[in-house]
Jmol script that loads the backbone (N, CA, C; Angstrom):
load data "model"
ATOM      1  N   MET A   1       0.841  -1.174   0.000  1.00  0.00           N
ATOM      2  CA  MET A   1       0.000   0.000   0.000  1.00  0.00           C
ATOM      3  C   MET A   1       0.889   1.240   0.000  1.00  0.00           C
ATOM      4  N   THR A   2       0.563   2.223  -0.794  1.00  0.00           N
ATOM      5  CA  THR A   2       1.327   3.460  -0.830  1.00  0.00           C
ATOM      6  C   THR A   2       0.902   4.351   0.332  1.00  0.00           C
ATOM      7  N   ALA A   3       1.646   5.417   0.547  1.00  0.00           N
ATOM      8  CA  ALA A   3       1.304   6.356   1.610  1.00  0.00           C
ATOM      9  C   ALA A   3      -0.086   6.924   1.370  1.00  0.00           C
ATOM     10  N   PRO A   4      -0.851   7.087   2.423  1.00  0.00           N
ATOM     11  CA  PRO A   4      -2.219   7.579   2.261  1.00  0.00           C
ATOM     12  C   PRO A   4      -2.242   9.029   1.794  1.00  0.00           C
ATOM     13  N   GLY A   5      -3.219   9.327   0.954  1.00  0.00           N
ATOM     14  CA  GLY A   5      -3.419  10.689   0.481  1.00  0.00           C
ATOM     15  C   GLY A   5      -4.560  11.352   1.230  1.00  0.00           C
ATOM     16  N   ASP A   6      -4.903  12.568   0.800  1.00  0.00           N
ATOM     17  CA  ASP A   6      -5.972  13.314   1.457  1.00  0.00           C
ATOM     18  C   ASP A   6      -7.300  12.571   1.436  1.00  0.00           C
ATOM     19  N   ASP A   7      -7.605  11.902   0.318  1.00  0.00           N
ATOM     20  CA  ASP A   7      -8.858  11.148   0.230  1.00  0.00           C
ATOM     21  C   ASP A   7      -8.875   9.995   1.226  1.00  0.00           C
ATOM     22  N   ASP A   8      -7.735   9.333   1.388  1.00  0.00           N
ATOM     23  CA  ASP A   8      -7.649   8.235   2.344  1.00  0.00           C
ATOM     24  C   ASP A   8      -7.856   8.738   3.774  1.00  0.00           C
ATOM     25  N   VAL A   9      -7.258   9.861   4.082  1.00  0.00           N
ATOM     26  CA  VAL A   9      -7.384  10.430   5.419  1.00  0.00           C
ATOM     27  C   VAL A   9      -8.835  10.833   5.677  1.00  0.00           C
ATOM     28  N   ALA A  10      -9.480  11.433   4.687  1.00  0.00           N
ATOM     29  CA  ALA A  10     -10.884  11.814   4.837  1.00  0.00           C
ATOM     30  C   ALA A  10     -11.766  10.584   5.036  1.00  0.00           C
ATOM     31  N   GLU A  11     -11.492   9.530   4.288  1.00  0.00           N
ATOM     32  CA  GLU A  11     -12.257   8.292   4.438  1.00  0.00           C
ATOM     33  C   GLU A  11     -12.015   7.671   5.806  1.00  0.00           C
ATOM     34  N   LEU A  12     -10.784   7.711   6.279  1.00  0.00           N
ATOM     35  CA  LEU A  12     -10.476   7.183   7.596  1.00  0.00           C
ATOM     36  C   LEU A  12     -11.243   7.955   8.669  1.00  0.00           C
ATOM     37  N   ALA A  13     -11.240   9.266   8.566  1.00  0.00           N
ATOM     38  CA  ALA A  13     -11.976  10.088   9.533  1.00  0.00           C
ATOM     39  C   ALA A  13     -13.465   9.757   9.500  1.00  0.00           C
ATOM     40  N   ARG A  14     -14.005   9.560   8.312  1.00  0.00           N
ATOM     41  CA  ARG A  14     -15.426   9.222   8.180  1.00  0.00           C
ATOM     42  C   ARG A  14     -15.715   7.885   8.862  1.00  0.00           C
ATOM     43  N   LEU A  15     -14.868   6.900   8.611  1.00  0.00           N
ATOM     44  CA  LEU A  15     -15.081   5.583   9.199  1.00  0.00           C
ATOM     45  C   LEU A  15     -14.903   5.598  10.718  1.00  0.00           C
ATOM     46  N   LEU A  16     -13.924   6.340  11.193  1.00  0.00           N
ATOM     47  CA  LEU A  16     -13.686   6.410  12.633  1.00  0.00           C
ATOM     48  C   LEU A  16     -14.818   7.120  13.373  1.00  0.00           C
ATOM     49  N   SER A  17     -15.563   7.949  12.665  1.00  0.00           N
ATOM     50  CA  SER A  17     -16.670   8.664  13.307  1.00  0.00           C
ATOM     51  C   SER A  17     -17.892   7.764  13.511  1.00  0.00           C
ATOM     52  N   ARG A  18     -17.871   6.591  12.896  1.00  0.00           N
ATOM     53  CA  ARG A  18     -18.987   5.651  13.010  1.00  0.00           C
ATOM     54  C   ARG A  18     -18.691   4.574  14.053  1.00  0.00           C
ATOM     55  N   ASP A  19     -19.739   3.968  14.552  1.00  0.00           N
ATOM     56  CA  ASP A  19     -19.604   2.825  15.447  1.00  0.00           C
ATOM     57  C   ASP A  19     -19.075   1.655  14.619  1.00  0.00           C
ATOM     58  N   VAL A  20     -18.015   1.002  15.087  1.00  0.00           N
ATOM     59  CA  VAL A  20     -17.416  -0.079  14.302  1.00  0.00           C
ATOM     60  C   VAL A  20     -18.396  -1.216  14.044  1.00  0.00           C
ATOM     61  N   GLU A  21     -19.383  -1.372  14.887  1.00  0.00           N
ATOM     62  CA  GLU A  21     -20.372  -2.431  14.689  1.00  0.00           C
ATOM     63  C   GLU A  21     -21.223  -2.195  13.441  1.00  0.00           C
ATOM     64  N   THR A  22     -21.266  -0.955  12.967  1.00  0.00           N
ATOM     65  CA  THR A  22     -22.075  -0.643  11.783  1.00  0.00           C
ATOM     66  C   THR A  22     -21.265  -0.732  10.496  1.00  0.00           C
ATOM     67  N   LEU A  23     -19.945  -0.942  10.599  1.00  0.00           N
ATOM     68  CA  LEU A  23     -19.092  -0.986   9.411  1.00  0.00           C
ATOM     69  C   LEU A  23     -19.138  -2.366   8.770  1.00  0.00           C
ATOM     70  N   SER A  24     -19.079  -2.374   7.447  1.00  0.00           N
ATOM     71  CA  SER A  24     -19.009  -3.643   6.712  1.00  0.00           C
ATOM     72  C   SER A  24     -17.605  -4.229   6.875  1.00  0.00           C
ATOM     73  N   ASP A  25     -17.451  -5.482   6.489  1.00  0.00           N
ATOM     74  CA  ASP A  25     -16.129  -6.106   6.535  1.00  0.00           C
ATOM     75  C   ASP A  25     -15.136  -5.332   5.678  1.00  0.00           C
ATOM     76  N   ASP A  26     -15.543  -4.914   4.488  1.00  0.00           N
ATOM     77  CA  ASP A  26     -14.660  -4.152   3.597  1.00  0.00           C
ATOM     78  C   ASP A  26     -14.274  -2.816   4.224  1.00  0.00           C
ATOM     79  N   GLU A  27     -15.217  -2.168   4.890  1.00  0.00           N
ATOM     80  CA  GLU A  27     -14.907  -0.897   5.538  1.00  0.00           C
ATOM     81  C   GLU A  27     -13.936  -1.095   6.695  1.00  0.00           C
ATOM     82  N   LEU A  28     -14.117  -2.174   7.454  1.00  0.00           N
ATOM     83  CA  LEU A  28     -13.179  -2.461   8.540  1.00  0.00           C
ATOM     84  C   LEU A  28     -11.776  -2.715   8.005  1.00  0.00           C
ATOM     85  N   VAL A  29     -11.674  -3.506   6.952  1.00  0.00           N
ATOM     86  CA  VAL A  29     -10.369  -3.777   6.352  1.00  0.00           C
ATOM     87  C   VAL A  29      -9.749  -2.480   5.841  1.00  0.00           C
ATOM     88  N   GLY A  30     -10.530  -1.638   5.189  1.00  0.00           N
ATOM     89  CA  GLY A  30     -10.029  -0.357   4.695  1.00  0.00           C
ATOM     90  C   GLY A  30      -9.561   0.549   5.814  1.00  0.00           C
ATOM     91  N   LEU A  31     -10.318   0.595   6.895  1.00  0.00           N
ATOM     92  CA  LEU A  31      -9.953   1.402   8.052  1.00  0.00           C
ATOM     93  C   LEU A  31      -8.618   0.936   8.620  1.00  0.00           C
ATOM     94  N   ILE A  32      -8.485  -0.360   8.817  1.00  0.00           N
ATOM     95  CA  ILE A  32      -7.262  -0.911   9.401  1.00  0.00           C
ATOM     96  C   ILE A  32      -6.061  -0.703   8.470  1.00  0.00           C
ATOM     97  N   ALA A  33      -6.242  -0.936   7.179  1.00  0.00           N
ATOM     98  CA  ALA A  33      -5.135  -0.775   6.223  1.00  0.00           C
ATOM     99  C   ALA A  33      -4.689   0.679   6.132  1.00  0.00           C
ATOM    100  N   THR A  34      -5.651   1.601   6.087  1.00  0.00           N
ATOM    101  CA  THR A  34      -5.300   3.022   5.996  1.00  0.00           C
ATOM    102  C   THR A  34      -4.625   3.486   7.277  1.00  0.00           C
ATOM    103  N   TRP A  35      -5.146   3.037   8.417  1.00  0.00           N
ATOM    104  CA  TRP A  35      -4.533   3.402   9.690  1.00  0.00           C
ATOM    105  C   TRP A  35      -3.100   2.884   9.744  1.00  0.00           C
ATOM    106  N   GLY A  36      -2.868   1.661   9.279  1.00  0.00           N
ATOM    107  CA  GLY A  36      -1.518   1.105   9.264  1.00  0.00           C
ATOM    108  C   GLY A  36      -0.584   1.913   8.381  1.00  0.00           C
ATOM    109  N   ALA A  37      -1.062   2.329   7.225  1.00  0.00           N
ATOM    110  CA  ALA A  37      -0.242   3.133   6.317  1.00  0.00           C
ATOM    111  C   ALA A  37       0.073   4.495   6.938  1.00  0.00           C
ATOM    112  N   LEU A  38      -0.896   5.071   7.629  1.00  0.00           N
ATOM    113  CA  LEU A  38      -0.666   6.350   8.301  1.00  0.00           C
ATOM    114  C   LEU A  38       0.383   6.197   9.396  1.00  0.00           C
ATOM    115  N   ARG A  39       0.299   5.136  10.154  1.00  0.00           N
ATOM    116  CA  ARG A  39       1.270   4.915  11.223  1.00  0.00           C
ATOM    117  C   ARG A  39       2.679   4.762  10.665  1.00  0.00           C
ATOM    118  N   LYS A  40       2.815   4.085   9.515  1.00  0.00           N
ATOM    119  CA  LYS A  40       4.141   3.910   8.918  1.00  0.00           C
ATOM    120  C   LYS A  40       4.708   5.236   8.419  1.00  0.00           C
ATOM    121  N   SER A  41       3.846   6.095   7.866  1.00  0.00           N
ATOM    122  CA  SER A  41       4.322   7.366   7.319  1.00  0.00           C
ATOM    123  C   SER A  41       4.356   8.478   8.360  1.00  0.00           C
ATOM    124  N   ALA A  42       3.770   8.259   9.521  1.00  0.00           N
ATOM    125  CA  ALA A  42       3.651   9.312  10.527  1.00  0.00           C
ATOM    126  C   ALA A  42       4.982   9.865  11.012  1.00  0.00           C
ATOM    127  N   PRO A  43       5.957   9.033  11.374  1.00  0.00           N
ATOM    128  CA  PRO A  43       7.181   9.627  11.903  1.00  0.00           C
ATOM    129  C   PRO A  43       7.844  10.639  10.959  1.00  0.00           C
ATOM    130  N   GLU A  44       7.870  10.347   9.663  1.00  0.00           N
ATOM    131  CA  GLU A  44       8.480  11.306   8.737  1.00  0.00           C
ATOM    132  C   GLU A  44       7.612  12.553   8.612  1.00  0.00           C
ATOM    133  N   GLY A  45       6.329  12.365   8.345  1.00  0.00           N
ATOM    134  CA  GLY A  45       5.446  13.525   8.168  1.00  0.00           C
ATOM    135  C   GLY A  45       5.349  14.376   9.414  1.00  0.00           C
ATOM    136  N   ILE A  46       5.184  13.731  10.545  1.00  0.00           N
ATOM    137  CA  ILE A  46       5.096  14.480  11.796  1.00  0.00           C
ATOM    138  C   ILE A  46       6.453  15.074  12.151  1.00  0.00           C
ATOM    139  N   GLY A  47       7.519  14.338  11.872  1.00  0.00           N
ATOM    140  CA  GLY A  47       8.857  14.861  12.134  1.00  0.00           C
ATOM    141  C   GLY A  47       9.129  16.143  11.371  1.00  0.00           C
ATOM    142  N   ARG A  48       8.750  16.156  10.113  1.00  0.00           N
ATOM    143  CA  ARG A  48       8.929  17.380   9.304  1.00  0.00           C
ATOM    144  C   ARG A  48       8.087  18.526   9.858  1.00  0.00           C
ATOM    145  N   ALA A  49       6.839  18.219  10.253  1.00  0.00           N
ATOM    146  CA  ALA A  49       5.955  19.254  10.799  1.00  0.00           C
ATOM    147  C   ALA A  49       6.485  19.781  12.133  1.00  0.00           C
ATOM    148  N   LEU A  50       6.974  18.889  12.984  1.00  0.00           N
ATOM    149  CA  LEU A  50       7.548  19.317  14.262  1.00  0.00           C
ATOM    150  C   LEU A  50       8.780  20.187  14.055  1.00  0.00           C
ATOM    151  N   ALA A  51       9.633  19.801  13.113  1.00  0.00           N
ATOM    152  CA  ALA A  51      10.822  20.604  12.821  1.00  0.00           C
ATOM    153  C   ALA A  51      10.424  21.993  12.320  1.00  0.00           C
ATOM    154  N   ALA A  52       9.413  22.035  11.461  1.00  0.00           N
ATOM    155  CA  ALA A  52       8.954  23.332  10.954  1.00  0.00           C
ATOM    156  C   ALA A  52       8.382  24.189  12.081  1.00  0.00           C
ATOM    157  N   LEU A  53       7.595  23.580  12.966  1.00  0.00           N
ATOM    158  CA  LEU A  53       7.030  24.323  14.097  1.00  0.00           C
ATOM    159  C   LEU A  53       8.141  24.849  14.993  1.00  0.00           C
ATOM    160  N   TYR A  54       9.103  24.018  15.278  1.00  0.00           N
ATOM    161  CA  TYR A  54      10.227  24.429  16.114  1.00  0.00           C
ATOM    162  C   TYR A  54      10.981  25.598  15.480  1.00  0.00           C
ATOM    163  N   GLN A  55      11.258  25.499  14.193  1.00  0.00           N
ATOM    164  CA  GLN A  55      12.032  26.540  13.523  1.00  0.00           C
ATOM    165  C   GLN A  55      11.237  27.832  13.343  1.00  0.00           C
ATOM    166  N   ARG A  56       9.953  27.741  13.069  1.00  0.00           N
ATOM    167  CA  ARG A  56       9.137  28.945  12.859  1.00  0.00           C
ATOM    168  C   ARG A  56       8.863  29.678  14.158  1.00  0.00           C
ATOM    169  N   LYS A  57       8.447  28.952  15.154  1.00  0.00           N
ATOM    170  CA  LYS A  57       7.979  29.570  16.395  1.00  0.00           C
ATOM    171  C   LYS A  57       9.062  29.711  17.456  1.00  0.00           C
ATOM    172  N   ARG A  58      10.158  29.003  17.265  1.00  0.00           N
ATOM    173  CA  ARG A  58      11.252  28.987  18.241  1.00  0.00           C
ATOM    174  C   ARG A  58      10.716  28.614  19.625  1.00  0.00           C
ATOM    175  N   LEU A  59       9.837  27.612  19.636  1.00  0.00           N
ATOM    176  CA  LEU A  59       9.323  27.078  20.885  1.00  0.00           C
ATOM    177  C   LEU A  59      10.312  26.056  21.429  1.00  0.00           C
ATOM    178  N   SER A  60      10.286  25.858  22.736  1.00  0.00           N
ATOM    179  CA  SER A  60      11.118  24.807  23.325  1.00  0.00           C
ATOM    180  C   SER A  60      10.438  23.463  23.091  1.00  0.00           C
ATOM    181  N   TRP A  61      11.195  22.394  23.225  1.00  0.00           N
ATOM    182  CA  TRP A  61      10.610  21.064  23.062  1.00  0.00           C
ATOM    183  C   TRP A  61       9.560  20.781  24.120  1.00  0.00           C
ATOM    184  N   PRO A  62       9.747  21.220  25.380  1.00  0.00           N
ATOM    185  CA  PRO A  62       8.662  21.034  26.346  1.00  0.00           C
ATOM    186  C   PRO A  62       7.381  21.788  25.933  1.00  0.00           C
ATOM    187  N   GLN A  63       7.540  22.992  25.383  1.00  0.00           N
ATOM    188  CA  GLN A  63       6.368  23.748  24.919  1.00  0.00           C
ATOM    189  C   GLN A  63       5.673  23.010  23.771  1.00  0.00           C
ATOM    190  N   ILE A  64       6.455  22.510  22.836  1.00  0.00           N
ATOM    191  CA  ILE A  64       5.883  21.772  21.706  1.00  0.00           C
ATOM    192  C   ILE A  64       5.174  20.519  22.219  1.00  0.00           C
ATOM    193  N   GLY A  65       5.764  19.850  23.191  1.00  0.00           N
ATOM    194  CA  GLY A  65       5.132  18.677  23.779  1.00  0.00           C
ATOM    195  C   GLY A  65       3.780  19.013  24.392  1.00  0.00           C
ATOM    196  N   ARG A  66       3.722  20.117  25.134  1.00  0.00           N
ATOM    197  CA  ARG A  66       2.449  20.523  25.747  1.00  0.00           C
ATOM    198  C   ARG A  66       1.413  20.891  24.694  1.00  0.00           C
ATOM    199  N   LEU A  67       1.845  21.582  23.650  1.00  0.00           N
ATOM    200  CA  LEU A  67       0.912  22.007  22.603  1.00  0.00           C
ATOM    201  C   LEU A  67       0.367  20.858  21.772  1.00  0.00           C
ATOM    202  N   THR A  68       1.212  19.871  21.492  1.00  0.00           N
ATOM    203  CA  THR A  68       0.831  18.798  20.578  1.00  0.00           C
ATOM    204  C   THR A  68       0.376  17.519  21.262  1.00  0.00           C
ATOM    205  N   GLY A  69       0.733  17.357  22.540  1.00  0.00           N
ATOM    206  CA  GLY A  69       0.419  16.116  23.229  1.00  0.00           C
ATOM    207  C   GLY A  69       1.410  15.002  22.925  1.00  0.00           C
ATOM    208  N   ILE A  70       2.457  15.311  22.172  1.00  0.00           N
ATOM    209  CA  ILE A  70       3.514  14.339  21.873  1.00  0.00           C
ATOM    210  C   ILE A  70       4.608  14.543  22.919  1.00  0.00           C
ATOM    211  N   PRO A  71       5.045  13.482  23.588  1.00  0.00           N
ATOM    212  CA  PRO A  71       6.121  13.658  24.572  1.00  0.00           C
ATOM    213  C   PRO A  71       7.312  14.394  23.951  1.00  0.00           C
ATOM    214  N   GLN A  72       7.891  15.315  24.727  1.00  0.00           N
ATOM    215  CA  GLN A  72       8.935  16.189  24.175  1.00  0.00           C
ATOM    216  C   GLN A  72      10.103  15.420  23.588  1.00  0.00           C
ATOM    217  N   MET A  73      10.514  14.327  24.212  1.00  0.00           N
ATOM    218  CA  MET A  73      11.645  13.556  23.672  1.00  0.00           C
ATOM    219  C   MET A  73      11.260  12.886  22.357  1.00  0.00           C
ATOM    220  N   THR A  74      10.036  12.398  22.257  1.00  0.00           N
ATOM    221  CA  THR A  74       9.566  11.794  21.014  1.00  0.00           C
ATOM    222  C   THR A  74       9.507  12.856  19.923  1.00  0.00           C
ATOM    223  N   ALA A  75       8.964  14.019  20.261  1.00  0.00           N
ATOM    224  CA  ALA A  75       8.871  15.111  19.289  1.00  0.00           C
ATOM    225  C   ALA A  75      10.261  15.474  18.773  1.00  0.00           C
ATOM    226  N   HIS A  76      11.206  15.609  19.672  1.00  0.00           N
ATOM    227  CA  HIS A  76      12.564  15.971  19.263  1.00  0.00           C
ATOM    228  C   HIS A  76      13.192  14.863  18.425  1.00  0.00           C
ATOM    229  N   ASP A  77      13.018  13.617  18.842  1.00  0.00           N
ATOM    230  CA  ASP A  77      13.587  12.494  18.081  1.00  0.00           C
ATOM    231  C   ASP A  77      13.026  12.440  16.668  1.00  0.00           C
ATOM    232  N   TRP A  78      11.716  12.654  16.530  1.00  0.00           N
ATOM    233  CA  TRP A  78      11.093  12.609  15.194  1.00  0.00           C
ATOM    234  C   TRP A  78      11.534  13.799  14.349  1.00  0.00           C
ATOM    235  N   ALA A  79      11.767  14.965  14.972  1.00  0.00           N
ATOM    236  CA  ALA A  79      12.149  16.172  14.228  1.00  0.00           C
ATOM    237  C   ALA A  79      13.634  16.203  13.884  1.00  0.00           C
ATOM    238  N   ARG A  80      14.446  15.552  14.678  1.00  0.00           N
ATOM    239  CA  ARG A  80      15.910  15.651  14.543  1.00  0.00           C
ATOM    240  C   ARG A  80      16.426  15.485  13.112  1.00  0.00           C
ATOM    241  N   PRO A  81      15.964  14.494  12.332  1.00  0.00           N
ATOM    242  CA  PRO A  81      16.515  14.359  10.972  1.00  0.00           C
ATOM    243  C   PRO A  81      16.201  15.538  10.045  1.00  0.00           C
ATOM    244  N   TYR A  82      15.252  16.373  10.422  1.00  0.00           N
ATOM    245  CA  TYR A  82      14.804  17.459   9.543  1.00  0.00           C
ATOM    246  C   TYR A  82      15.227  18.833  10.065  1.00  0.00           C
ATOM    247  N   LEU A  83      16.048  18.841  11.095  1.00  0.00           N
ATOM    248  CA  LEU A  83      16.550  20.095  11.656  1.00  0.00           C
ATOM    249  C   LEU A  83      17.952  20.368  11.139  1.00  0.00           C
ATOM    250  N   PRO A  84      18.287  21.642  10.881  1.00  0.00           N
ATOM    251  CA  PRO A  84      19.670  21.973  10.543  1.00  0.00           C
ATOM    252  C   PRO A  84      20.572  21.588  11.718  1.00  0.00           C
ATOM    253  N   GLN A  85      21.795  21.248  11.448  1.00  0.00           N
ATOM    254  CA  GLN A  85      22.734  20.811  12.486  1.00  0.00           C
ATOM    255  C   GLN A  85      22.803  21.782  13.668  1.00  0.00           C
ATOM    256  N   ASP A  86      22.824  23.096  13.412  1.00  0.00           N
ATOM    257  CA  ASP A  86      22.970  24.062  14.497  1.00  0.00           C
ATOM    258  C   ASP A  86      21.723  24.135  15.383  1.00  0.00           C
ATOM    259  N   ASP A  87      20.548  23.685  14.901  1.00  0.00           N
ATOM    260  CA  ASP A  87      19.334  23.690  15.706  1.00  0.00           C
ATOM    261  C   ASP A  87      19.149  22.399  16.483  1.00  0.00           C
ATOM    262  N   GLU A  88      19.895  21.388  16.150  1.00  0.00           N
ATOM    263  CA  GLU A  88      19.653  20.050  16.696  1.00  0.00           C
ATOM    264  C   GLU A  88      19.823  19.994  18.212  1.00  0.00           C
ATOM    265  N   GLU A  89      20.755  20.715  18.751  1.00  0.00           N
ATOM    266  CA  GLU A  89      21.016  20.640  20.189  1.00  0.00           C
ATOM    267  C   GLU A  89      20.215  21.655  20.987  1.00  0.00           C
ATOM    268  N   ALA A  90      19.496  22.528  20.326  1.00  0.00           N
ATOM    269  CA  ALA A  90      18.775  23.595  21.038  1.00  0.00           C
ATOM    270  C   ALA A  90      17.640  23.065  21.864  1.00  0.00           C
TER     271      ALA A  90
END
end "model"
wireframe off; spacefill off
backbone 0.3
color backbone group
């Protein structure tokens, strides 16, 4: 499966808003497959977004953790590959 696109994310949100007991077998399989693809692509996508937030707002990692609900060490670890070398230790 390729990385999920906007349509996949919208479909996932639609399915998650429903009671799983009302979903067909095909919808359940689609929900699980899309969720799995999102989880695989999440560290890179979220890492890039965290790095951008850090660089734009000059927030501390604890502040970013509080704002996003992602533990600060996880946020920093995911962002590290996308930060310039001089920002990495900040």
